[in-house]
N, C-alpha and C positions, 0 to 999 in steps of 0.2 A: 789466640783469640780470632786472628785472621782466618784460620782454617775453619773455625766454628761458624763465622759469619758466612763463609762459602757454603758450608753444609746447610745452613738455614736458608740460603737464597736458592737452593736447588729446588726446582719443581718438575715433577714427573708429569708431563702433559698427557702421556699415554694413559695414565691411571684415571684421567678424567672421562675417558670414553670406554672404559673397560666394564664389561657386564658379565657377571658369573665366571670371571677369570679368562674371558676371551675379549679381544679388542677388534676394532674395525680393521678391515683388510689392508688399508693403507699403512697402518702401523707395523705390519709385518713385512713391508717392502723397504728397500734401501733408500735412505734420504740422500738426495743428490745435491740440492741447493736449499739455502735459507736466505730470505730477504726481509729486510725491515722497511716497511712503507711508512715513512715519517709523516706524509701527508694525512694518511688515513688512520695512523697509529695502529697498524696491523702487521702481523708477521706471516709471511708466506713460506710454506715448507713444501718442497716438490720431491716426488720420486721420479721415476723415469717417464711416467705418463699420467700422474695424478698430482693433485694439490690438496693441501689443507690450509685453511685461513684462520688465524687466531687473533684475538683481541690482545694488543700489546699491553694494556693496562690490567685488565681482569684475568688474563690468561685463559680465557674462555674460548672453546672451539666454536667457530662461527659457521664453518662450511667445509664440506668435503666434495670435491668435484674432479672430473677427469679432463683430459686435454681438449675434449670436444665441447667442454662447458656443461656437461650434464652432471647434475648434482647426485651425489651418492648418499645412501642412508648412513647417518653418523652413529647409529646405534647398532648393535648386534642382536638379531632375533634369536631368542633363546627359549627352548622349550621349558615350560613350567611343569612343576610336578603334577598339577591337575591335568595338564594336557597328556602327560605320559600315562597317567592313571586311565584316562578315558580311552586312549588309543591302544595301549599295549597291556594293560593289566585286566585279567578276566576274573575279577572277583577275589583275588588272593591278596588281601591287604598286607599280609606279612612280607610279601615280595615287592611291594611298590617301591621302596627306597632302593632296593638292589637293582630293580629294572631301571629306574631312573638313572642311577649311577652308570649302569652299563651303556645305555643309549646316549648319555651325555658324554661319556668318554669316546664312544665311537664316533659321535658327531664332531668332537673336537679334533680327533685324528684326521677325519675326512677334510675338515676345514683347513688343517694344517697342510695336507697334501695339495689341496687346491691352491692355497696361498704360495706353496713352492712352485707349483706350475706357472702361476701368474708371474711370479718373480723371474723364472727362467725365461718366460716369453718376453718380458719387458726388457730383459738384458740382451735379447737378440738371439737366444738359443734356437728359437724357431718363431715362425709367424712374422707379421709385418712390423719391422723395427724402425720404419721411416719417420714415425712421429715422435720419437723419443725427444726429451727436452735436452738441449745441450748448453743453453745459456739464459740467464734471467736477469733483468734490471728493472728499476723503478725510475721513471723520468719526472722532470720538475713539474709536469702538469698533473701528476697524481696517477698516471697511467702505468701499467705493468706490461712489459714486453718480454716475450720468450723467443728463442731461436730454436729450430728443430733440425733434425738430421736430414730431412728432405729439402732444406733450404727455406722452409716457411717461417715467416715472422708473424707472430700473433699478438695483437693488442687486447689488453684486458682493462676494465675499470677497477677502482679500489675495492670494489665489493665482490670481485671474482666473476664478473660477467664478461663473456667473450664478446668483443666488439667487432674487430676487423682482422683480416689476414692479408698478407702481402707476399708475393713470391716473384722476386726480381732476380733470383740467381738460382741455378739448378743444383748447386752443391751444398753440402752440409754446413750449417752455421757452427762455428767453433767458439766465438766470443762475441760479447756485446759490451758497449761503453756508451755513457751518455754524458755530455757536457753542454750546458745551456739549453738551447733549442734544437740540438742535433743528436742523432743516434749514429754511432759508429758500429759497423758489423764486420767481423772477420770470419772468413770462410776457409774451408779446408782446401780450396783451390788456390789459396795465396791471395785472393781478391779482397780488398777492403772497399766497403760501400759506406756512404754517408747519406742519411735520411733525415728529413724534417720530422717533427713531432707528429705530423699528420700522415707520415709514411711516404711522402714524395721523395724520389730518388734525386739527390743533389749532385752526386758524382761517384765514380768508382775507378779503381786502378789496381794493378798488380803490385802488392806491397813487398812481397818476398818470393822465394823460390820454394816455399813449403808452407803448410798450413798456418794461419795466424791464430795463436793460442790465447793471447791476452792483450789487454790494453791497460795503460796507466797514463795519468794526466799529470803534467808538471811543467812549469816555467813557460807557459804559453804553447806547448807542444803536447801532442798525443803520441806516445811511444807504443809501438807494436812489437810483440814478442813472437818470433817464428819457431816452428818445431825444431829447426836445426840449430837454435840458440841465437840467431841473429836478432838485433834490436835496431829499429829505425824510428826516427822522430818525424812527425808531420805537423805543420802548423794548424793550430785550432781553427783559424780563419779560412782554411782551404777545405773544399773548393769555395771560391768566392769571386766577387767582381774584379779583384786585383789579378787573378789568375788569367782572365781574358785579356787584360791589358798587357801582361807580361808575354802571353802567347802571340799576341799581335806584333809586339815590338821585336821578339826573337824571330818571328817569321819574316819580317821585313829585312832583317840583317843575317838571314841564313847563309848568304853567299860568303860572309866573313869568317864563319866557323865550320863550314862544310866543304867537302871535296868529293867530287865524283870520279870514280874510277870503273873501268870495264874489266872484269876478271872472268877467267874461264874456270868452270867447276866440272869435275869429273865425278859422276856418281855410278858405282858399280855394285852389283849383288851377285852372290854366288851360293847356290845350294850345294854345299860341300859333302853332304851325306856322311858325315862322321869321318871323312877321309882327310888326307893331308896332301897338299899339292906339291909337285916337284918345283925346284927353282926356276926351270925353263918355263913351265906353265905360268908362274907368276910374272915372269918377265914378259911373256907374250900377252898377258891380260893387262898389266899395269904399266910396265916399264917402257913399252913402245909408244904409249900415248901420253906419258906424263911430262914430257919435255916442256911444253908450253902451257902447262896447267897450273893455276894458282891454288886451288883447293881440291882435295880428293876426299870423297865420302865413300866408304866401303861398308857394305852390309853383308854378313855371312849368315846362312841359315843351316840348321842341324849340325853345328859344330859338335855337339854332343846330344845324344838322345837316350831314350829309355825311361821307364817310369820312375826308377830310383833316382836318376840324375835329375829329372824334372822336379820331383818332390823336394830334393835337397836344394836345388837352385831357387825354387819358389820360397823356401824357408830362408835362405840367405838374402834374397832380395827384400823380404819383409824386415830383416834386421840391418839392412843397409850394406850387406856384403855381397860381393859378386866376383866372378872370375874363376878360371880353372887352368889346369896345365895345358889342356888343348887349346884354350883361348890364348894363353900366353905364347904358345908355339906359333900360332897365326900372327900374333902381334910382332914377334921377332922376325919372322920370315918376310912379312910385308915391309917392315922397317929396313931390312937389308935390300929388298928389291927396289925401294924407293930412296936408297942412300940416306937413311934418317940421320939427321944432324948436320948434314951438308946441303942437301937439296931440299929436303922436306923436314918439318917438325911435327911431331904428333901433338895435336891440340887435346884430344881426349878420346876415350874409348869406353865402351860399356858392354858387358855380356849379360844378356837376360837368359831366361830359361831356355828359349829356342832361337835366340837372335843374338848376333854379335855385331856391334856398331863401332866404327872408328872414323875419326876426322883428322886429316892432316892438312897442313898449310905449307906452301912453298916458302923457302928461306928468301928474305929480302936482301 
């Protein structure tokens, strides 16, 4: 009985705008988000750069429009048999139906190709993909907000009319969340912004070391999820008046919890040209000047070169992998030169496609 009720509740919204077996271009695109507007009793469905707006009660399609707010035709223009007769049939009545079927099939094939091209373009295969929709929320005042790949925030009313746009950060929006009279925005740059419902920027900070993928609200906090899996909680009331009070108090007592020290930092770079240095050359380069140095920063160029290596390194960087046998050789040799473990400790290193970086700190 339960499965029967589920089947009866199923509604194919696409069938409501289908004409002669062909549907509106939007419905051949991938659906990216769905949103229920409880204030206006509407359902928003978005693809990468288009919207459809439905009546939540009657399931009626109300509007089809693009990200610029331009309304698109909800019906599909279809050739009628009379039109085909007038244009393509020259007095041969017995061939009318066959001609109509031929041209209708040809037209459907062409429309299908056009739709495929549009979908590929929307996914970023070519063309300008900066306006694609990355996040969608409904706020308590009945407004709809979207975040785009170019960092743009766009405000819409409940009827699908584009009202205003805001651009307070240059990087792509990854997530949106609303609580009360505030909007939280997570960016690919690891930044979190808090805005008022009017779009005023209330505060921003670096929340993680990787893109902010999602928000969730609970127990007086907003938790952020980062791309590397990290989760952090932030007070719902921040930023607020108490933050300024805390900041002033901490600033006055800064001398109690801070300590100033003068340190010497040595920064050295070397274009090694895919070669390997001798121990004596490394000693003359680093060993002779490292005695009274606290921090050493080393950058090597062209540790490995070649189109094949660059392609593989770029792919490895994309997957979070790095390093090579040549890079490890340089790590080991620099470690021996600086007496690693006794005099200096390696804090970190990273090998990019054409750059090798290393940071070492003197043992205390």
